[in-house]
C-alpha positions, 0 to 999 in steps of 0.5 A, a space after each residue: 520497517 514498512 511505514 506509510 501514511 496509510 498505516 499511520 492512519 489505520 493505527 489512528 483509527 484503531 486507537 480512536 475506536 479503542 478510546 470509544 470502546 476499550 473492548 474493541 479488538 484488533 480482530 473486530 477491526 480486521 473483520 470491519 476492514 475485510 482483512 485477516 487479523 494476522 495480516 492487519 497485525 503485521 501491517 500495524 506493526 510495520 512488518 508488512 505493507 498494506 497491499 495496494 489493491 486493498 487500500 481503496 476498499 479499506 479507505 471506503 470502509 473507513 468513510 474516507 473520500 475518494 480523493 483521500 483514498 487516492 492520495 493514500 494509494 499514490 503514497 503507497 507506491 514506494 520508490 522501489 516497488 517497481 523493481 519487483 515487476 518482471 517488466 522492469 527486469 526485461 527492460 533492464 536486460 534489453 538496455 544492457 544488451 550489446 545491440 541496444 541503441 537509445 533513440 529518444 528522438 524517434 517517437 513517430 
C-alpha cells in the first residue's frame, strides 16, 4: 500500500468537499486537480503513489503555500525511490567491480 501524507491530505480535502456538497464526485475532484479520475482513484486507495512531478501542481490548485507543497514533495521521496534510478545501479556496479578503490580523502 502506498501511504503518504499527501495522499491523506487529498483524502481529507475530498471528504471536506463532499461534506459541503454530497453530489461532489471523484471525477470532479480529479478534473480540478488536473488528474485522470482512474489515477486519482488508485492514489486515494493507496494502490499507486502520487507522481512527485504533480505534487506541486496539485498543492497549488488546492491553495497550499509553497512551503507546505515543498514539505509534501520532500516527504514523497520514499527511502527506496532511488533504486529505480539507472544511475544508482551504475554506481553499484562500479563499486562492486574488482578494480574499485574507495578514496574518500581525494576530494581535490
